[in-house]
ROSE-4610 file (N, C-alpha, C; in Angstrom, 1 decimal, always signed):
// ROSE-4610
residu = [X/X/X/X/X/X/X/X/X/X/X/X/X/X/X/X/X/X/X/X/X/X/X/X/X/X/X/X/X/X/X/X/X/X/X/X/X/X/X/X/X/X/X/X/X/X/X/X/X/X/X/X/X/X/X/X/X/X/X/X/X/X/X/X/X/X/X/X/X/X/X/X/X/X/X/X/X/X/X/X/X/X/X/X/X/X/X/X/X/X/X/X/X/X/X/X/X/X/X/X/X/X/X/X/X/X/X/X/X/X/X/X/X/X/X/X/X/X/X/X/X/X/X/X/X/X/X/X/X/X/X/X/X/X/X/X/X/X/X/X/X/X/X/X/X/X/X/X/X/X/X/X/X/X/X/X/X/X/X/X/X/X/X/X/X/X/X/X/X/X/X/X/X/X/X/X/X/X/X/X/X/X/X/X/X/X/X/X/X/X/X/X/X/X/X/X/X/X/X/X/X/X/X/X/X/X/X/X/X/X/X/X/X/X/X/X/X/X/X/X/X/X/X/X/X/X/X/X/X/X/X/X/X/X/X/X/X/X/X/X/X/X/X/X/X/X/X/X/X/X/X/X/X/X/X/X/X/X/X/X/X/X/X/X/X/X/X/X/X/X/X/X/X/X/X/X/X/X/X/X/X/X/X/X/X/X/X/X/X/X/X/X/X/X/X/X/X/X/X/X/X/X/X/X/X/X/X/X/X/X/X/X/X/X/X/X/X/X/X/X/X/X/X/X/X/X/X/X/X/X/X/X/X/X/X/X/X/X/X/X/X/X/X/X/X/X/X/X/X/X/X/X/X/X/X/X/X/X/X/X/X/X/X/X/X/X/X/X/X/X/X/X/X/X/X/X/X/X/X/X/X/X/X/X/X/X/X/X/X/X/X/X/X/X/X/X/X/X/X/X/X/X/X/X/X/X/X/X/X/X/X/X/X/X/X/X/X/X/X/X/X/X/X/X/X/X/X/X/X/X/X/X/X/X/X/X/X/X/X/X/X/X/X/X/X/X/X/X/X/X/X/X/X/X/X/X/X/X/X/X/X/X/X/X/X/X/X/X/X/X/X/X/X/X/X/X/X/X/X/X/X/X/X/X/X/X]
num = [1/1/1/2/2/2/3/3/3/4/4/4/5/5/5/6/6/6/7/7/7/8/8/8/9/9/9/10/10/10/11/11/11/12/12/12/13/13/13/14/14/14/15/15/15/16/16/16/17/17/17/18/18/18/19/19/19/20/20/20/21/21/21/22/22/22/23/23/23/24/24/24/25/25/25/26/26/26/27/27/27/28/28/28/29/29/29/30/30/30/31/31/31/32/32/32/33/33/33/34/34/34/35/35/35/36/36/36/37/37/37/38/38/38/39/39/39/40/40/40/41/41/41/42/42/42/43/43/43/44/44/44/45/45/45/46/46/46/47/47/47/48/48/48/49/49/49/50/50/50/51/51/51/52/52/52/53/53/53/54/54/54/55/55/55/56/56/56/57/57/57/58/58/58/59/59/59/60/60/60/61/61/61/62/62/62/63/63/63/64/64/64/65/65/65/66/66/66/67/67/67/68/68/68/69/69/69/70/70/70/71/71/71/72/72/72/73/73/73/74/74/74/75/75/75/76/76/76/77/77/77/78/78/78/79/79/79/80/80/80/81/81/81/82/82/82/83/83/83/84/84/84/85/85/85/86/86/86/87/87/87/88/88/88/89/89/89/90/90/90/91/91/91/92/92/92/93/93/93/94/94/94/95/95/95/96/96/96/97/97/97/98/98/98/99/99/99/100/100/100/101/101/101/102/102/102/103/103/103/104/104/104/105/105/105/106/106/106/107/107/107/108/108/108/109/109/109/110/110/110/111/111/111/112/112/112/113/113/113/114/114/114/115/115/115/116/116/116/117/117/117/118/118/118/119/119/119/120/120/120/121/121/121/122/122/122/123/123/123/124/124/124/125/125/125/126/126/126/127/127/127/128/128/128/129/129/129/130/130/130/131/131/131/132/132/132/133/133/133/134/134/134/135/135/135/136/136/136/137/137/137/138/138/138/139/139/139/140/140/140/141/141/141/142/142/142/143/143/143/144/144/144/145/145/145/146/146/146/147/147/147/148/148/148/149/149/149/150/150/150/151/151/151/152/152/152/153/153/153/154/154/154/155/155/155/156/156/156/157/157/157/158/158/158/159/159/159/160/160/160/161/161/161/162/162/162]
x = [+76.6/+78.0/+78.8/+79.9/+80.8/+81.4/+81.7/+82.4/+83.8/+84.5/+85.9/+85.9/+85.7/+85.9/+87.0/+87.5/+88.6/+88.4/+87.2/+87.0/+87.1/+86.6/+86.6/+88.1/+88.9/+90.3/+91.0/+90.9/+91.6/+91.1/+89.8/+89.4/+89.8/+89.8/+90.3/+91.8/+92.5/+93.9/+94.2/+93.3/+93.4/+93.1/+92.0/+91.7/+92.8/+93.4/+94.5/+95.7/+96.0/+97.1/+96.7/+95.5/+95.1/+94.9/+94.3/+94.1/+95.3/+96.1/+97.3/+97.1/+98.1/+98.0/+98.0/+98.5/+98.6/+97.2/+96.2/+94.9/+93.8/+93.8/+92.7/+91.3/+91.2/+89.9/+89.3/+90.1/+89.6/+88.7/+88.8/+88.0/+86.5/+86.2/+84.8/+84.1/+84.8/+84.2/+84.6/+85.8/+86.4/+85.7/+85.4/+84.8/+83.4/+82.5/+81.2/+81.5/+82.4/+82.7/+83.3/+84.2/+84.7/+83.6/+82.8/+81.7/+80.7/+80.4/+79.4/+80.0/+81.3/+82.0/+82.1/+82.3/+82.4/+81.1/+80.0/+78.7/+78.3/+78.6/+78.2/+79.1/+80.3/+81.2/+80.6/+80.0/+79.4/+78.3/+77.5/+76.4/+76.9/+78.0/+78.4/+79.4/+80.0/+81.0/+80.3/+80.6/+79.9/+80.5/+81.7/+82.3/+82.3/+81.9/+81.9/+83.4/+83.5/+84.8/+85.0/+86.2/+86.5/+87.3/+86.8/+87.6/+88.3/+89.6/+90.3/+90.8/+90.7/+91.0/+92.4/+93.1/+94.4/+95.5/+96.3/+97.4/+98.7/+99.1/+100.3/+101.5/+101.7/+102.8/+102.6/+101.4/+101.2/+101.5/+101.2/+101.5/+103.0/+103.7/+105.2/+105.8/+105.3/+105.8/+105.6/+104.4/+104.0/+105.0/+105.1/+106.0/+107.4/+108.0/+109.3/+109.5/+108.7/+108.8/+108.4/+107.5/+107.1/+108.3/+108.9/+110.0/+111.2/+111.4/+112.5/+112.3/+111.0/+110.7/+110.7/+110.3/+110.3/+111.7/+112.6/+114.0/+114.6/+114.4/+114.9/+114.3/+113.0/+112.3/+112.7/+112.9/+113.4/+114.8/+115.7/+117.0/+116.9/+116.0/+115.9/+115.4/+114.4/+113.9/+115.0/+115.7/+116.8/+117.9/+118.2/+119.2/+118.6/+117.4/+116.8/+116.8/+116.4/+116.3/+117.7/+118.8/+120.1/+120.9/+120.3/+121.0/+120.9/+122.0/+122.1/+120.9/+120.5/+119.4/+118.1/+118.0/+116.8/+116.0/+116.5/+115.9/+114.5/+113.5/+112.1/+111.2/+110.4/+109.4/+108.0/+107.5/+106.2/+105.0/+104.1/+102.8/+101.9/+100.7/+99.7/+99.6/+99.5/+99.2/+98.0/+97.3/+96.1/+96.3/+95.8/+96.0/+94.7/+94.5/+93.2/+93.4/+92.7/+92.8/+92.0/+92.6/+92.0/+91.5/+91.8/+91.3/+89.8/+89.2/+87.8/+87.1/+87.8/+87.3/+87.4/+86.3/+86.5/+87.5/+87.5/+88.5/+89.9/+90.2/+91.5/+91.9/+90.9/+91.2/+91.6/+90.9/+91.3/+92.6/+92.9/+94.2/+95.3/+95.0/+96.0/+96.3/+95.3/+95.6/+96.3/+96.1/+96.9/+98.3/+98.5/+99.9/+100.7/+100.1/+100.7/+101.2/+100.4/+100.8/+102.1/+102.2/+103.4/+104.7/+104.6/+105.9/+106.4/+107.7/+108.3/+108.1/+107.8/+107.7/+106.3/+105.4/+104.0/+103.0/+101.9/+100.8/+99.5/+98.6/+97.3/+96.5/+95.9/+95.1/+93.7/+93.3/+91.9/+91.7/+90.6/+90.2/+88.7/+88.4/+87.0/+86.7/+85.8/+85.5/+86.8/+87.3/+88.5/+89.6/+89.6/+90.6/+91.3/+92.6/+93.5/+94.3/+94.2/+95.1/+96.2/+97.4/+98.6/+99.5/+99.9/+100.9/+102.3/+103.1/+104.5/+105.5/+106.7/+107.8/+108.5/+108.4/+109.1/+108.2/+107.7/+106.8/+107.6/+108.9/+109.7/+110.2/+109.9/+110.3/+109.2/+109.6/+108.6/+107.5/+106.9/+105.8/+104.7/+104.2/+103.1/+103.4/+104.7/+105.1/+105.2/+105.6/+105.7/+104.3/+103.4/+102.0/+101.4/+101.6/+101.0/+101.6/+102.9/+103.5/+102.9/+102.7/+102.0/+100.6/+99.9/+98.5/+98.6/+99.5/+99.7/+100.0/+100.9/+101.2/+100.0/+99.2/+98.0/+97.0/+96.9/+96.0/+96.6/+97.9/+98.5/+98.1/+97.7/+97.3/+95.8/+95.0/+93.6/+93.1/+93.8/+93.4/+92.2/+92.2/+91.0/+91.3/+91.9/+92.2/+91.6/+91.1/+90.6/+91.8/+91.7/+92.8/+92.8/+91.8/+91.8/+91.5/+91.7/+91.5/+90.0/+89.6/+88.2/+87.6]
y = [+117.6/+117.2/+118.1/+118.5/+119.3/+118.4/+119.0/+118.2/+117.7/+118.6/+118.3/+118.5/+117.5/+117.6/+116.6/+116.7/+115.8/+114.3/+113.8/+112.4/+112.1/+112.9/+112.7/+112.7/+113.7/+113.8/+112.5/+112.1/+110.9/+109.7/+109.5/+108.3/+108.3/+109.5/+109.6/+109.3/+109.7/+109.3/+107.8/+107.2/+105.7/+105.1/+105.5/+105.0/+105.1/+106.3/+106.6/+105.7/+105.4/+104.5/+103.0/+102.6/+101.2/+101.0/+101.9/+101.7/+102.0/+102.8/+103.2/+104.4/+105.3/+106.6/+106.5/+105.4/+105.2/+104.7/+104.5/+104.0/+105.1/+106.1/+107.1/+106.6/+105.5/+104.9/+104.3/+104.0/+103.5/+104.5/+105.8/+106.8/+106.7/+106.0/+105.8/+105.0/+104.1/+103.4/+104.1/+104.6/+105.1/+106.4/+107.3/+108.6/+108.3/+107.6/+107.3/+106.6/+105.6/+104.9/+105.8/+106.7/+107.6/+108.5/+109.1/+109.9/+109.2/+108.0/+107.1/+106.8/+106.4/+106.1/+107.4/+108.5/+109.7/+110.1/+109.9/+110.3/+109.3/+108.0/+107.1/+107.1/+107.7/+107.7/+108.4/+109.5/+110.3/+109.5/+108.7/+108.0/+106.7/+106.1/+104.9/+105.1/+106.2/+106.5/+106.6/+105.6/+105.7/+106.8/+107.3/+108.4/+109.7/+110.8/+112.1/+112.5/+113.2/+113.7/+115.1/+115.3/+116.6/+117.3/+118.3/+119.0/+120.2/+120.4/+121.5/+121.3/+120.1/+119.9/+119.3/+119.1/+118.4/+119.5/+119.3/+120.2/+119.8/+120.6/+120.3/+120.1/+120.9/+120.7/+119.4/+119.1/+117.8/+116.6/+116.7/+115.6/+115.5/+116.6/+116.6/+116.0/+116.4/+115.8/+114.3/+113.9/+112.5/+111.7/+112.2/+111.4/+111.3/+112.4/+112.4/+111.4/+111.5/+110.6/+109.2/+109.0/+107.6/+106.9/+107.6/+107.1/+106.8/+107.7/+107.6/+106.3/+106.2/+105.1/+103.8/+103.8/+102.6/+102.1/+103.0/+102.5/+102.0/+102.7/+102.2/+100.9/+100.7/+99.5/+98.3/+98.7/+97.7/+97.1/+98.0/+97.6/+96.7/+97.1/+96.2/+94.8/+94.7/+93.4/+92.6/+93.3/+92.6/+92.1/+92.9/+92.5/+91.3/+91.3/+90.2/+88.9/+89.1/+87.9/+87.2/+88.0/+87.4/+87.1/+87.5/+87.2/+85.7/+85.1/+83.7/+83.1/+83.9/+83.4/+84.0/+84.8/+85.5/+86.1/+87.1/+87.6/+88.2/+87.4/+87.9/+87.4/+88.2/+87.9/+88.3/+87.6/+88.0/+87.9/+88.7/+88.8/+89.8/+89.9/+90.9/+92.0/+93.2/+94.4/+95.0/+95.7/+96.4/+97.9/+98.7/+100.1/+100.8/+101.7/+102.5/+103.7/+103.6/+104.6/+105.8/+107.0/+108.3/+109.1/+108.6/+109.3/+109.3/+110.4/+110.5/+110.1/+110.3/+109.9/+108.5/+107.8/+106.4/+106.2/+107.1/+107.0/+107.0/+108.0/+108.1/+106.9/+106.3/+105.0/+103.9/+103.8/+102.7/+103.0/+104.3/+104.6/+104.3/+104.7/+104.4/+103.0/+102.1/+100.7/+100.1/+100.7/+100.3/+100.7/+101.9/+102.5/+101.7/+101.3/+100.5/+99.2/+98.6/+97.4/+97.6/+98.8/+99.0/+99.1/+99.3/+99.4/+98.0/+97.8/+96.5/+96.0/+94.7/+94.1/+94.3/+94.9/+95.0/+94.6/+94.1/+93.7/+94.0/+94.9/+95.2/+93.9/+93.4/+92.1/+92.4/+93.5/+93.8/+95.3/+95.8/+97.2/+97.1/+97.2/+97.2/+98.5/+99.3/+100.6/+101.4/+101.6/+102.3/+101.5/+100.2/+99.3/+98.6/+98.9/+98.3/+97.2/+96.0/+94.9/+94.7/+94.7/+94.6/+93.5/+92.7/+91.6/+92.3/+92.1/+92.7/+91.6/+91.8/+90.8/+90.8/+91.9/+92.0/+92.7/+92.0/+92.7/+93.7/+93.5/+94.4/+95.7/+95.7/+96.9/+98.0/+99.2/+100.3/+100.4/+99.3/+99.3/+100.2/+100.3/+101.1/+102.6/+103.0/+104.4/+104.7/+103.8/+104.0/+104.1/+103.3/+103.3/+104.6/+105.1/+106.3/+107.5/+107.4/+108.5/+108.5/+107.4/+107.3/+107.9/+107.6/+108.2/+109.7/+110.2/+111.7/+112.3/+111.6/+112.2/+112.2/+111.2/+111.1/+112.2/+112.4/+113.4/+114.8/+115.0/+116.2/+116.7/+115.7/+116.0/+116.5/+116.1/+116.5/+117.1/+116.9/+117.4/+116.6/+115.3/+114.5/+113.6/+114.1/+113.2/+113.7/+112.8/+113.2/+113.3/+114.1/+114.4/+113.4/+112.6/+111.6/+110.2/+109.2/+107.8/+107.6/+106.8/+106.6/+105.8]
z = [+82.1/+82.1/+81.1/+81.6/+80.8/+79.7/+78.6/+77.6/+78.0/+78.6/+79.1/+80.6/+81.4/+82.8/+83.2/+84.4/+84.8/+84.5/+84.8/+84.5/+83.0/+82.2/+80.8/+80.3/+80.8/+80.4/+80.8/+82.1/+82.6/+81.8/+81.7/+80.9/+79.5/+78.9/+77.5/+77.4/+78.4/+78.4/+78.6/+79.4/+79.6/+78.2/+77.6/+76.3/+75.3/+75.2/+74.3/+74.5/+75.8/+76.1/+75.8/+76.1/+75.8/+74.3/+73.6/+72.2/+71.3/+71.8/+71.1/+70.3/+70.4/+69.7/+68.2/+67.7/+66.2/+65.6/+66.4/+65.9/+66.1/+65.3/+65.4/+65.2/+64.5/+64.2/+65.5/+66.5/+67.8/+68.5/+68.2/+68.8/+68.4/+67.4/+67.0/+68.1/+68.7/+69.9/+71.1/+71.2/+72.4/+72.9/+72.0/+72.4/+73.1/+72.5/+73.3/+74.6/+74.6/+75.8/+76.9/+76.5/+77.5/+78.1/+77.2/+77.7/+78.6/+78.2/+79.0/+80.3/+80.4/+81.6/+82.5/+81.9/+82.7/+83.3/+82.5/+83.0/+84.1/+84.0/+85.0/+86.2/+86.1/+87.2/+88.4/+88.2/+89.4/+90.0/+89.3/+89.8/+90.5/+90.1/+90.7/+91.8/+92.0/+93.0/+94.4/+95.3/+96.6/+97.5/+97.2/+98.0/+97.3/+97.9/+97.3/+96.9/+95.8/+95.4/+96.0/+96.6/+97.2/+96.3/+95.6/+94.6/+95.3/+95.0/+95.5/+97.0/+97.5/+98.9/+99.1/+98.0/+98.1/+98.3/+99.3/+99.6/+98.8/+97.8/+97.1/+98.0/+99.0/+100.0/+100.7/+101.1/+101.7/+100.8/+99.6/+98.6/+98.5/+98.3/+98.2/+99.4/+100.6/+101.9/+101.9/+101.6/+101.6/+100.7/+99.4/+98.5/+99.0/+99.5/+100.0/+101.1/+102.1/+103.3/+103.0/+102.1/+101.7/+101.0/+100.0/+99.3/+100.3/+101.2/+102.2/+103.1/+103.6/+104.4/+103.7/+102.4/+101.6/+101.4/+101.1/+100.9/+102.2/+103.3/+104.6/+104.9/+104.8/+105.1/+104.1/+102.9/+101.9/+102.2/+102.7/+103.1/+104.3/+105.2/+106.4/+106.1/+105.2/+104.8/+104.1/+103.2/+102.5/+103.5/+104.5/+105.5/+106.3/+106.6/+107.4/+106.5/+105.2/+104.3/+104.1/+104.1/+103.8/+105.1/+106.3/+107.5/+107.8/+108.3/+108.5/+109.4/+110.4/+111.2/+110.9/+109.9/+109.5/+110.7/+111.3/+112.5/+112.3/+112.3/+112.1/+113.2/+113.6/+114.7/+114.1/+113.1/+112.5/+113.4/+113.1/+113.8/+113.3/+114.0/+113.6/+114.6/+114.1/+115.0/+114.5/+115.5/+115.2/+115.4/+114.5/+114.5/+114.5/+115.4/+115.4/+114.5/+113.3/+112.3/+112.7/+112.5/+112.9/+111.7/+110.5/+109.3/+109.2/+108.9/+108.9/+107.6/+106.5/+105.2/+104.9/+104.4/+104.1/+102.9/+102.0/+100.9/+101.4/+102.3/+102.9/+103.7/+104.4/+105.1/+104.2/+103.0/+102.0/+101.4/+101.1/+100.5/+101.6/+102.8/+103.9/+104.0/+104.0/+104.2/+103.0/+101.8/+100.6/+100.7/+101.2/+101.3/+102.3/+103.4/+104.4/+103.8/+103.0/+102.3/+101.4/+100.9/+100.0/+100.7/+102.0/+102.8/+103.0/+102.7/+102.9/+104.3/+104.5/+105.8/+106.4/+105.7/+106.2/+105.2/+105.6/+104.8/+105.5/+104.9/+105.5/+105.3/+106.3/+106.2/+106.5/+107.1/+107.4/+107.7/+107.2/+107.6/+107.9/+109.2/+109.6/+110.3/+109.8/+110.3/+110.4/+111.7/+111.9/+112.6/+112.3/+112.8/+111.7/+111.6/+110.6/+111.2/+110.6/+111.1/+110.1/+110.6/+109.7/+110.1/+109.1/+109.4/+109.2/+110.2/+110.2/+110.3/+109.8/+109.8/+111.2/+111.9/+113.2/+114.2/+115.2/+116.2/+117.1/+117.1/+118.0/+117.2/+115.9/+115.1/+115.3/+115.0/+115.3/+114.2/+113.9/+112.8/+113.1/+114.4/+114.7/+114.5/+114.9/+114.7/+113.2/+112.4/+110.9/+110.3/+110.8/+110.3/+110.7/+111.9/+112.4/+111.5/+111.2/+110.5/+109.1/+108.4/+107.1/+107.2/+108.3/+108.4/+108.5/+109.3/+109.4/+108.1/+107.3/+106.0/+105.0/+105.1/+104.3/+104.7/+106.0/+106.6/+106.2/+106.1/+105.7/+104.2/+103.4/+102.1/+102.0/+103.0/+103.0/+104.3/+105.4/+106.7/+107.2/+107.0/+107.4/+108.5/+109.6/+110.7/+112.0/+112.8/+114.1/+115.0/+116.0/+117.0/+118.1/+118.2/+119.3/+118.7/+119.4/+118.9/+118.7/+117.7/+117.4/+118.5]
């Protein structure tokens, strides 16, 4: 194990935030804990880490469109909530996930939950079940768009349905 690898730096940063920068004595316990956690991280992680496979342009594109979609969806939920008749047609939709990486599928289901009006309620293999506020809204198109943005960061999408 390298003395300074990405895991050690991140875990050290977490310790620094939790223990407080003004408490240098906390490193007596923190330093061994950070190195132990960093050493165990590789053994306990069920998914392999892909170093160098993240596309900076893909990440920037994802962040831009995710923020844009979040604001638009948030405004839509706010409009529905304050509308006198609350025009909602809630229900469940199932989406066939095409992402090949198990980690990307988990991230994808979590990101879908962050969109206003949606809640990921189940991810089994490559099937994502999502609760939506309006079954007539273009939820499946938005979910597919988010999947493509995540794939754009790693290139981990199949071209056909699973």
